[in-house]
C-alpha positions in Angstrom: 48.6 28.8 24.3 49.1 26.0 21.9 47.1 23.7 24.2 44.2 26.3 24.4 44.2 26.7 20.6 44.1 22.9 20.1 41.2 22.6 22.5 39.2 25.3 20.7 39.7 23.6 17.4 38.6 20.3 18.9 35.4 21.9 20.3 34.6 23.7 17.1 35.1 20.5 15.1 32.9 18.6 17.5 30.1 21.1 17.0 30.5 20.9 13.3 30.2 17.1 13.3 27.2 17.3 15.5 25.5 19.7 13.2 26.1 17.3 10.2 24.2 14.6 12.1 21.2 16.9 12.7 18.0 15.8 11.0 16.4 18.7 9.2 12.7 19.4 9.6 10.6 16.9 7.6 13.1 14.1 7.9 12.4 11.1 10.1 14.8 8.4 11.3 12.9 5.1 11.2 15.5 2.3 11.3 19.2 2.7 12.2 20.9 5.1 9.9 18.2 5.0 7.2 16.4 8.3 6.9 12.7 8.4 6.0 11.6 11.7 4.3 7.9 10.9 4.4 7.4 8.9 1.2 4.8 6.2 1.8 5.1 3.0 -0.1 2.2 0.9 -1.5 2.5 -2.9 -1.3 -0.1 -4.8 -3.3 -0.4 -8.3 -1.7 -2.1 -10.6 -4.1 -3.7 -13.3 -2.0 -6.5 -15.8 -1.5 -8.2 -17.5 1.5 -7.7 -21.0 0.0 -3.9 -20.3 -0.6 -1.9 -22.1 2.0 1.3 -20.1 1.4 -0.5 -16.7 1.4 -0.2 -16.1 5.2 3.6 -15.8 4.5 2.8 -12.7 2.6 0.6 -11.4 5.4 3.5 -12.0 7.8 6.0 -10.2 5.5 3.8 -7.1 5.5 3.3 -7.3 9.3 7.0 -7.3 9.7 7.5 -4.3 7.5 4.7 -2.4 9.4 6.4 -3.2 12.7 9.7 -2.0 11.4 8.7 1.0 9.3 5.3 2.0 10.6 3.3 4.5 8.6 5.7 4.3 5.6 4.0 1.0 4.7 0.6 1.2 2.8 -0.6 -2.4 2.3 -3.5 -3.4 0.0 -4.6 -7.0 0.1 -6.0 -8.0 -3.3 -7.9 -11.3 -3.1 -8.0 -12.9 -6.5 -7.5 -16.0 -8.7 -9.2 -19.3 -8.1 -7.6 -19.3 -4.6 -10.3 -16.8 -3.7 -13.3 -18.9 -4.8 -16.0 -20.1 -2.4 -17.0 -23.3 -4.1 -16.0 -26.3 -2.0 -16.1 -28.5 -5.1 -13.8 -26.2 -7.1 -10.0 -26.3 -7.1 -8.2 -25.8 -4.8 -10.2 -28.1 -2.5 -10.4 -27.9 1.2 -11.9 -30.4 3.6 -14.0 -27.7 5.1 -17.0 -26.1 3.4 -16.9 -22.9 5.4 -14.9 -20.9 2.9 -18.1 -19.3 1.7 -17.2 -15.6 2.0 -15.8 -14.0 -1.1 -13.2 -11.5 -0.3 -12.7 -10.7 -4.0 -14.0 -7.5 -5.7 -14.3 -6.4 -9.3 -11.1 -4.4 -9.2 -9.1 -7.2 -7.6 -10.3 -9.7 -10.1 -9.3 -7.4 -12.9 -5.8 -7.0 -11.5 -5.1 -10.5 -10.3 -7.6 -12.7 -12.2 -10.6 -14.8 -11.2 -11.4 -18.4 -11.4 -10.4 -18.9 -15.0 -8.1 -16.1 -16.1 -5.0 -14.3 -14.8 -6.2 -10.7 -15.1 -3.9 -7.8 -15.8 -1.0 -9.5 -14.1 -1.6 -12.9 -15.7 -1.4 -14.5 -12.3 -1.7 -18.3 -12.0 -0.5 -18.5 -8.3 -0.4 -16.4 -5.2 1.1 -15.0 -3.0 2.7 -12.3 -5.2 3.6 -8.7 -4.6 3.9 -5.5 -6.4 5.7 -2.8 -4.5 5.0 0.8 -5.4 4.2 0.1 -9.0 1.6 -1.1 -11.5 4.3 -2.5 -13.8 3.7 -6.3 -14.3 7.3 -7.0 -15.0 8.1 -6.1 -11.4 5.8 -8.6 -9.8 7.6 -10.5 -7.1 6.4 -14.0 -6.2 8.9 -14.4 -3.4 7.6 -12.9 -0.2 11.2 -12.9 1.1 12.0 -10.3 -1.5 9.3 -7.8 -0.7 11.5 -6.1 1.9 14.3 -5.6 -0.6 11.8 -4.1 -3.1 10.4 -1.8 -0.4 13.9 -0.6 0.6 14.5 0.8 -2.9 12.0 3.5 -2.2 12.3 4.0 1.6 14.8 6.8 1.7 13.9 8.6 -1.5 12.3 12.1 -1.3 8.6 12.3 -1.9 7.6 14.4 -4.9 4.1 15.0 -3.4 2.3 15.3 -0.1 -1.3 14.4 0.5 -4.1 15.8 2.6 -7.0 13.3 2.6 -10.2 13.3 4.5 -12.8 10.5 4.3 -16.3 10.5 5.8 -19.4 8.3 5.8 -23.0 9.4 5.6 -26.2 8.2 4.0 -24.6 4.8 3.1 -21.9 6.6 1.1 -18.1 7.1 1.6 -16.8 10.5 0.5 -13.1 11.1 0.0 -11.6 14.6 -0.4 -8.1 14.6 -1.7 -5.6 17.4 -1.9 -2.3 16.6 -3.5 0.6 19.2 -3.3 3.7 19.1 -5.4 6.8 19.3 -3.2 9.3 19.7 -6.1 9.2 20.7 -9.8 7.5 17.8 -11.5 7.3 17.2 -15.3 5.5 13.8 -15.3 2.2 12.7 -16.6 0.2 11.8 -13.4 -2.7 9.5 -12.5 -4.5 9.5 -9.1 -6.1 6.4 -7.6 -8.5 6.2 -4.6 -9.4 2.8 -3.1 -11.4 1.6 -0.1 -9.8 -1.1 2.1 -11.1 -2.8 5.2 -9.3 -4.3 8.2 -10.4 -6.8 10.8 -12.5 -9.1 8.7 -12.7 -12.4 10.5 -13.0 -15.4 8.2 -11.5 -18.6 6.9 -7.9 -19.0 5.7 -5.9 -22.0 4.6 -2.3 -22.0 6.1 0.2 -24.7 5.5 2.2 -23.7 8.6 -0.8 -23.9 11.0 -2.3 -26.9 12.8 -5.1 -27.3 11.8 -4.4 -25.8 8.4 -7.9 -24.5 8.0 -8.3 -21.5 10.3 -11.9 -20.3 11.0 -11.1 -17.1 12.9 -8.3 -15.7 10.8 -8.2 -11.9 10.7 -7.9 -10.4 7.2 -6.6 -6.9 7.0 -6.1 -4.3 4.2 -8.7 -6.0 2.1 -9.4 -4.2 -1.2 -13.1 -3.4 -1.3 -13.6 -1.0 -4.2 -12.2 1.9 -6.2 -13.7 5.4 -6.4 -12.2 6.1 -9.8 -11.3 2.8 -11.5 -8.6 0.2 -11.1 -5.9 2.6 -12.5 -7.6 5.8 -11.3 -7.8 8.9 -13.5 -5.3 11.0 -15.2 -4.9 14.3 -13.4 -2.0 15.6 -15.5 -2.0 14.6 -19.1 1.2 16.2 -20.4 4.8 16.8 -19.4 4.3 20.5 -18.5 5.9 21.5 -15.3 4.2 21.6 -11.9 6.0 24.0 -9.6 6.6 23.2 -5.9 3.4 24.2 -4.0 1.0 23.5 -6.9 -2.1 21.7 -5.8 -4.4 19.2 -7.5 -7.7 18.5 -5.7 -10.3 15.8 -6.3 -13.5 14.6 -4.5 -15.1 11.2 -4.9 -18.0 9.3 -3.4 -19.0 5.6 -3.4 -22.0 3.7 -2.1 -21.0 1.0 0.5 -22.1 -2.6 0.6 -24.0 -4.1 3.4 -21.2 -6.5 4.5 -18.6 -3.7 5.0 -17.9 -2.6 8.6 -17.4 1.2 8.1 -15.6 1.4 11.5 -12.8 -0.7 10.0 -12.7 1.0 6.5 -10.0 3.3 5.2 -9.4 5.3 2.1 -6.1 4.8 0.3 -5.1 7.5 -2.2 -1.9 7.4 -4.3 -0.4 9.2 -7.3 1.7 7.4 -9.9 3.6 8.2 -13.1 1.2 7.4 -15.9 4.1 6.3 -18.2 6.5 4.4 -15.9 3.7 3.2 -13.5 5.8 4.1 -10.5 3.8 5.2 -7.4 5.2 8.5 -6.2 3.3 9.0 -2.9 0.4 7.6 -1.0 -1.8 8.3 2.0 -4.2 6.1 4.0 -6.9 7.5 6.4 -9.7 6.1 8.4 -13.3 6.8 7.4 -14.9 9.1 9.9 -18.5 8.4 10.8 
């Protein structure tokens, strides 16, 4: 009888331990024991096509995407004098084909243009901001981006997004529904950008031979914002949102002739207006 009782205890204990390892609905195992609860993480990659070190940033993001998939939301912000198209302007290249300007008004505001450092006071790229607009958290070491990313990876998302993006009559329209998953007492701002993948153009790369690459594929390129660089405030006080409360917005933007709509996406994200921490994001393709 003692043997039978011991066996029953062993079986029950095994079942209990198995239940402890069960992942509840809404949780996702992405890498080893790390649990992903669905929080998507924005990575601003400040870059330039004349920057020979910038492909290191592109590779760092590619590695994160391969490892963590849809949890990674990259935005490539071409900026500074490393994005200029003038063959006679610093930094020089031996090739005059760097004549496509990947920069946009929003990117220049954030990272600077030919003569100023912009909001972040940048004088060199690559540099990264992971899940924040806080300048003090800018990381110029691409090797450190994964560490910054990991700080947010297993945290629970305070919001979920339902975003649809469509194209008609030379205009992109984005319909955004943001739902609170928990009680939230923050001031909130909502941002909506357009990015584009698959732009083939020139890139300087110190690790390449030749260093000037004519068929480099540029991805996640920031094209414009629907509602300003820092978006718009959608909750202006610290009053509570209850779980299940919804905030909805719709935006539209005229496209430019050099955009390939088939490769365009809309990125939407919400951040704490005071702390500048990004709380949740979504990226969707533009439907034609």
